[in-house]
RODO-2510 file (C-alpha; in nm, 4 decimals, decimal comma):
residues 219
     n   res          X          Y          Z
     1     m    -0,4437     8,3971     2,1423
     2     g    -0,7906     8,2458     2,0917
     3     k    -0,8899     8,0191     2,3563
     4     v    -0,8838     7,7163     2,1455
     5     e    -0,4947     7,7658     2,1110
     6     i    -0,4436     7,8388     2,4553
     7     k    -0,6322     7,5257     2,5296
     8     i    -0,4291     7,3252     2,2902
     9     r    -0,0945     7,4895     2,3899
    10     k    -0,1732     7,3371     2,7324
    11     k    -0,2268     6,9674     2,6363
    12     i     0,0799     7,0351     2,4476
    13     l     0,2493     7,1270     2,7164
    14     t     0,1390     6,9261     3,0269
    15     p     0,4626     6,7275     3,1555
    16     d     0,2733     6,4207     3,0855
    17     n     0,2503     6,4462     2,7463
    18     l     0,6382     6,5673     2,7612
    19     q     0,7124     6,3082     2,8607
    20     q     0,5541     6,1061     2,6745
    21     y     0,7042     6,2287     2,2673
    22     r     1,0352     6,2448     2,4503
    23     n     1,0690     5,8258     2,4965
    24     y     0,8548     5,8243     2,1471
    25     p     1,1932     5,6955     1,9561
    26     a     1,2413     5,3889     2,2315
    27     l     0,8217     5,3562     2,1590
    28     l     0,8614     5,3377     1,8252
    29     k     1,1996     5,0760     1,9110
    30     q     0,9576     4,8573     2,1542
    31     h     0,6790     4,8159     1,8376
    32     a     0,9327     4,7115     1,5988
    33     r     1,0539     4,4428     1,8670
    34     h     0,7167     4,3891     1,9307
    35     k     0,6471     4,3074     1,5707
    36     r     0,9477     4,1221     1,4395
    37     f     0,8715     3,8723     1,8071
    38     k     0,5110     3,8130     1,6742
    39     r     0,6903     3,7466     1,3209
    40     a     0,9400     3,5076     1,4769
    41     l     0,7155     3,3103     1,6869
    42     r     0,4566     3,2795     1,3760
    43     i     0,7188     3,1492     1,1461
    44     f     0,8782     2,9213     1,4406
    45     l     0,4938     2,7618     1,4344
    46     y     0,4889     2,7368     1,0789
    47     s     0,7613     2,5308     1,1021
    48     l     0,7026     2,3255     1,3640
    49     a     0,4055     2,1983     1,2329
    50     l     0,5475     2,1290     0,8666
    51     t     0,8505     1,9578     1,1390
    52     a     0,5655     1,7326     1,2911
    53     f     0,3376     1,6666     0,9314
    54     v     0,6806     1,5541     0,7816
    55     l     0,7750     1,3389     1,0462
    56     s     0,4157     1,1951     1,1098
    57     l     0,4785     1,1519     0,7269
    58     i     0,7945     0,9389     0,8072
    59     f     0,6698     0,7741     1,0859
    60     i     0,4022     0,6336     0,9190
    61     s     0,6150     0,5383     0,6460
    62     v     0,8267     0,3444     0,8861
    63     w     0,5312     0,1617     0,9820
    64     k     0,4134     0,0400     0,6386
    65     i     0,7529    -0,0930     0,6144
    66     m     0,7723    -0,2449     0,9221
    67     l     0,3979    -0,4383     0,8679
    68     d     0,5292    -0,5389     0,5646
    69     e     0,8594    -0,7175     0,6686
    70     n     0,7080    -0,8470     0,9484
    71     r     0,6072    -1,1928     0,7169
    72     h     0,4379    -1,5692     0,8622
    73     p     0,4061    -1,8753     0,6959
    74     a     0,0840    -1,8675     0,4757
    75     g     0,0101    -2,2382     0,4301
    76     i     0,2499    -2,4626     0,2646
    77     q     0,6189    -2,3456     0,2408
    78     s     0,7812    -2,5137    -0,0462
    79     g     0,8428    -2,7808    -0,2823
    80     q     0,8060    -2,8617    -0,6665
    81     l     0,4640    -2,7328    -0,7690
    82     k     0,3925    -2,8957    -1,1156
    83     y     0,1515    -2,7251    -1,3472
    84     v    -0,0347    -2,8448    -1,6159
    85     k    -0,0202    -2,6147    -1,9044
    86     i    -0,3153    -2,5804    -2,1326
    87     k    -0,3173    -2,3724    -2,4150
    88     g    -0,5892    -2,4277    -2,6975
    89     s    -0,5853    -2,8152    -2,7126
    90     i    -0,2238    -2,8706    -2,6533
    91     t    -0,0943    -2,9958    -2,2919
    92     d     0,2344    -3,0316    -2,1260
    93     t     0,3234    -2,9608    -1,7503
    94     l     0,5891    -2,7738    -1,6140
    95     a     0,7278    -2,8138    -1,3008
    96     l     0,8251    -2,4559    -1,0409
    97     e     1,0279    -2,4801    -0,7239
    98     l     0,8308    -2,3133    -0,4296
    99     l     1,0616    -2,1060    -0,2652
   100     s     0,7908    -1,9254    -0,0222
   101     n     0,4664    -1,9035     0,0887
   102     e     0,3840    -1,5909     0,3416
   103     a     0,1835    -1,3162     0,4295
   104     t     0,2268    -1,0041     0,6050
   105     d    -0,0660    -0,7613     0,7179
   106     s    -0,1827    -0,6417     0,3758
   107     l     0,0448    -0,8976     0,1299
   108     y     0,0774    -1,2276     0,0622
   109     i     0,3830    -1,3184    -0,0863
   110     v     0,4536    -1,6028    -0,3419
   111     t     0,8511    -1,6528    -0,4460
   112     y     0,8644    -1,9576    -0,7201
   113     k     1,2718    -2,0533    -0,8384
   114     g     1,3907    -1,8678    -1,1724
   115     i     1,4247    -2,1217    -1,4384
   116     n     1,7193    -2,1510    -1,6889
   117     g     1,9117    -1,8815    -1,5178
   118     r     1,6089    -1,6259    -1,4854
   119     p     1,5653    -1,4546    -1,1729
   120     d     1,3285    -1,5596    -0,8520
   121     d     0,9312    -1,4574    -0,9375
   122     v     0,8025    -1,2715    -0,6830
   123     f     0,4486    -1,2171    -0,7323
   124     k     0,2830    -0,9728    -0,4499
   125     f    -0,0519    -1,0116    -0,3989
   126     p    -0,2416    -0,7224    -0,1929
   127     k    -0,4837    -0,9181     0,0357
   128     d    -0,8188    -0,6911    -0,0319
   129     a    -0,8487    -0,4130    -0,2314
   130     y    -0,7747    -0,1812     0,0282
   131     s    -0,4023    -0,2495    -0,0065
   132     n    -0,4236    -0,1847    -0,4329
   133     g    -0,1868     0,0096    -0,5461
   134     k     0,1411    -0,1673    -0,3763
   135     t     0,2178    -0,3901    -0,6527
   136     t     0,1398    -0,4000    -1,0051
   137     y    -0,1183    -0,7047    -0,8900
   138     r    -0,4608    -0,5804    -0,8182
   139     y    -0,7032    -0,7993    -0,6133
   140     i    -1,0232    -0,8039    -0,8377
   141     e    -1,2540    -1,0512    -0,5516
   142     e    -1,2574    -1,3280    -0,3261
   143     k    -1,4789    -1,6623    -0,3360
   144     k    -1,4996    -1,9068    -0,0708
   145     i    -1,4913    -2,2365    -0,2119
   146     s    -1,5494    -2,6138     0,0110
   147     v    -1,3502    -2,8836    -0,0648
   148     n    -1,4413    -3,2185     0,2030
   149     k    -1,5957    -2,9963     0,4492
   150     h    -1,3369    -2,7242     0,4377
   151     d    -1,3713    -2,4003     0,3589
   152     y    -1,0538    -2,2695     0,1232
   153     i    -1,0126    -1,8722    -0,0176
   154     i    -0,9864    -1,8350    -0,3360
   155     k    -0,8241    -1,4914    -0,3534
   156     k    -0,8524    -1,3565    -0,7596
   157     y    -0,5332    -1,0854    -0,8605
   158     l    -0,4441    -0,8824    -1,2166
   159     y    -0,1424    -0,8055    -1,2646
   160     d    -0,2597    -0,4634    -1,4232
   161     v    -0,0392    -0,3544    -1,6992
   162     a    -0,1763    -0,0972    -1,9740
   163     h    -0,1584    -0,3787    -2,2479
   164     p    -0,4977    -0,5725    -2,1847
   165     a    -0,2807    -0,8750    -2,4290
   166     n    -0,0348    -0,8468    -2,1158
   167     r    -0,2607    -0,9028    -1,8686
   168     v    -0,2603    -1,2395    -1,7022
   169     y    -0,4962    -1,3085    -1,3953
   170     y    -0,4177    -1,5275    -1,0820
   171     f    -0,6316    -1,7876    -0,8560
   172     y    -0,5105    -1,7511    -0,4796
   173     c    -0,5422    -1,9808    -0,2331
   174     p    -0,2954    -1,8918     0,1272
   175     e    -0,3286    -2,2725     0,1482
   176     f    -0,1930    -2,3909    -0,2193
   177     a     0,0354    -2,0699    -0,3789
   178     i    -0,0483    -2,0339    -0,7414
   179     l    -0,3692    -2,2492    -0,7819
   180     i    -0,4345    -2,0938    -1,1398
   181     f    -0,2152    -1,9053    -1,3928
   182     a    -0,4413    -1,7603    -1,7210
   183     s    -0,3616    -1,5573    -1,9562
   184     s    -0,5531    -1,3207    -2,2033
   185     w    -0,3987    -1,4891    -2,4504
   186     h    -0,5617    -1,8810    -2,3024
   187     e    -0,2609    -1,9718    -2,1542
   188     n    -0,3440    -2,1514    -1,8996
   189     y    -0,1572    -2,3376    -1,6101
   190     y    -0,3684    -2,5163    -1,3472
   191     l    -0,1568    -2,6927    -1,0521
   192     h    -0,1838    -3,0360    -1,0413
   193     d     0,0799    -3,1542    -0,8043
   194     i     0,1981    -3,1050    -0,4741
   195     g     0,4018    -3,4259    -0,3865
   196     n     0,0831    -3,5207    -0,1593
   197     s    -0,1991    -3,7281    -0,2926
   198     k    -0,4756    -3,5577    -0,0584
   199     n    -0,4001    -3,2568    -0,1268
   200     n    -0,3883    -3,3232    -0,4855
   201     e    -0,7313    -3,4146    -0,4666
   202     t    -0,8278    -3,1395    -0,3042
   203     i    -0,6815    -2,8456    -0,5256
   204     n    -0,8255    -3,0797    -0,7467
   205     g    -1,1308    -3,0247    -0,5796
   206     i    -1,0982    -2,6458    -0,5539
   207     i    -0,9563    -2,5760    -0,9003
   208     e    -1,3027    -2,7579    -1,1208
   209     a    -1,5132    -2,5563    -0,8125
   210     i    -1,3190    -2,2278    -0,9855
   211     k    -1,4044    -2,3478    -1,3889
   212     a    -1,8143    -2,4389    -1,3052
   213     d    -1,8234    -2,0535    -1,1568
   214     p    -1,8139    -1,8128    -1,4427
   215     e    -1,8505    -1,5451    -1,2423
   216     f    -1,5902    -1,6052    -1,0883
   217     n    -1,2821    -1,8001    -1,3838
   218     y    -1,3870    -1,4973    -1,6111
   219     w    -1,0173    -1,4197    -1,7674
***
């Protein structure tokens, strides 16, 4: 028997090695348990992260809904509003009953009573470009107009539909609701009377200022 073989046999037959090989099945089971534990821990952590992500999305959605439901008055709240309807050379009047004029953190919400049995008309105007996409009404731009030493912010919106022939522009002032409905087929409505002579003069001054600004009043 060679010296190398004798040394190997001696090494194999030491008490420590015998104990190690005697417990080998137990070591395999322990290793398998350790792998299963790590796999289960990894799955648990991934599931926890996914649950936290879904809950955060739900929380943000609910928070936004709560913000939008937190309405407060914006200017005139109700009344019979009269609009002058102009289509080409034809002029007519249209009376709309304003049911509410409210604001949330991201929207202006204006509701007019439906005419001839129609549902109420609800306009949800984004306060700024960051809120675009919440409704079919898209914020375009805004302009400050001064009348009788008072500044009014006029916001311009587009009813954002695919077909250009059905597009309508709206000029909204929080104090007086919708001042102008302007359609692409040149049928326009201008707010004329809200039942208060002083406010009527202010409204007329604002509308004339809008008409005089070609960069703002295009439609």
